[in-house]
Each structure stands twice: as structure tokens, then as C-alpha cells.
C-alpha positions in Angstrom: 0.7 -0.7 -7.2 3.4 -0.1 -9.3 5.7 -2.7 -9.0 8.5 -1.9 -11.3 8.9 2.1 -9.3 9.4 -0.4 -6.3 13.5 -1.1 -4.6 14.4 -2.5 -2.0 17.9 -2.5 -0.7 20.3 -5.3 0.4 22.9 -4.5 3.1 25.7 -6.7 2.9 27.1 -8.3 5.6 30.1 -11.0 6.1 29.4 -15.2 5.7 30.9 -15.3 9.1 28.8 -12.6 10.2 25.4 -12.6 9.0 23.7 -15.0 12.1 24.8 -12.4 14.6 23.8 -9.3 12.6 20.1 -10.3 12.0 19.9 -11.2 16.0 21.5 -7.7 16.3 18.8 -5.4 14.5 15.8 -7.6 15.0 15.0 -9.7 12.2 15.3 -12.7 13.4 13.1 -13.3 17.2 14.7 -13.9 19.8 12.4 -13.8 23.6 12.3 -15.7 26.9 9.1 -17.5 24.6 11.1 -17.8 22.1 14.1 -19.7 23.3 11.3 -22.4 25.5 10.1 -22.8 21.5 13.9 -23.8 20.1 14.7 -25.4 23.7 11.3 -28.2 22.8 11.8 -27.6 19.4 15.4 -29.8 19.6 14.1 -31.4 22.3 10.7 -33.4 20.2 13.6 -33.9 17.3 16.2 -35.5 19.7 14.1 -37.7 21.4 13.0 -39.2 17.8 16.3 -40.0 17.6 17.0 -37.3 14.5 20.7 -37.1 13.5 23.2 -34.4 15.0 19.9 -33.5 17.7 21.4 -35.1 20.2 23.4 -32.5 21.5 21.5 -29.5 20.8 18.5 -29.4 23.6 19.9 -26.6 26.0 22.3 -25.4 23.2 20.4 -21.7 22.9 21.3 -23.4 19.0 18.4 -21.2 16.6 16.9 -24.2 14.0 17.3 -22.3 10.3 16.3 -23.8 6.9 18.6 -22.8 3.5 15.8 -23.3 0.8 16.9 -22.1 -3.2 15.4 -22.1 -6.3 15.2 -21.0 -9.6 13.3 -19.3 -12.8 14.3 -20.1 -16.5 13.7 -16.1 -17.3 14.2 -15.8 -21.3 13.8 -17.9 -24.5 16.7 -19.0 -24.7 16.0 -20.9 -21.1 18.9 -19.1 -18.9 18.8 -19.1 -15.5 19.3 -17.3 -12.0 19.4 -19.3 -9.0 19.0 -17.5 -5.6 19.6 -19.2 -2.0 18.1 -18.2 0.9 18.3 -18.6 4.5 15.6 -18.4 7.7 14.6 -19.0 10.7 12.6 -22.4 11.3 10.7 -21.1 14.0 9.7 -17.6 12.7 5.9 -16.8 12.4 5.5 -13.9 9.6 2.7 -12.9 7.5 5.1 -11.8 5.2 8.0 -13.9 3.3 9.6 -10.3 2.1 10.7 -10.2 6.4 11.7 -13.5 6.7 13.8 -14.7 4.2 17.4 -13.7 3.9 19.0 -14.0 0.4 22.2 -15.5 0.7 23.7 -15.8 -3.0 22.6 -15.7 -6.7 24.1 -16.7 -9.7 23.7 -17.3 -13.4 23.4 -20.3 -15.4 25.3 -20.7 -18.1 23.1 -21.8 -20.6 26.0 -22.7 -23.2 27.2 -24.5 -20.8 26.5 -28.6 -22.2 24.6 -30.3 -19.5 26.3 -31.1 -16.2 29.2 -29.7 -17.5 29.1 -28.6 -13.9 29.4 -32.0 -12.4 
């Protein structure tokens, strides 16, 4: 398959509307079974004393992950950074359906090392 011709469009969703939008379009699954898994997840972490989890059991709060990575895309070392979000308990064979890009940016290689700090 020639992947150079594959185009995938992504909607622009405001940050405060992202989770409701993902739920509305069934991109983060919610079902009675998933609600049980969410409850078990928070109860387990809370029972182990994991910080910030004591108020989560019974809340229905969906555990999410954030991930970021960069890659160099030219000989000069220019980079693109992408930050994405997903649901911790979501099981899928395809990451393209479960990883949601939040934003990306280009790193200016002309800046001195750590100039942004």
C-alpha cells in the first residue's frame, strides 16, 4: 500500500471540550463493563496509597494518559514534538484509533541548547 496518498483529517476541538467530544463520538468507550473496570482501577491504586487517588473510587473519573515524543526530521537536527492523549483502560489493536494528538510544535535548531529554560 502506498501510504503517501493516505490522508486522515482531524477535527479541531477546544481543549475544554475534548473529553466530552471523545465520549460523544464513542472514541473513549463507556459502558457498564468499562465503568466497573474504572472503579476497580481507582480502588486498586487507592488501596496501594497512590497519591491523588483517594477521592477517585466512585467518582467515575476516566483515567487518561499524556505522552509526548520528538523526532529529528532533517540533517540539521530540526525536530517536531507531538503530545497526545489516550484512555488508560482502552484496549484496541490499532493505536490510530486510540491516540489523540493534542498539539505539536517545531523545535528551532538555531537556538542555543536549553535556551528555552
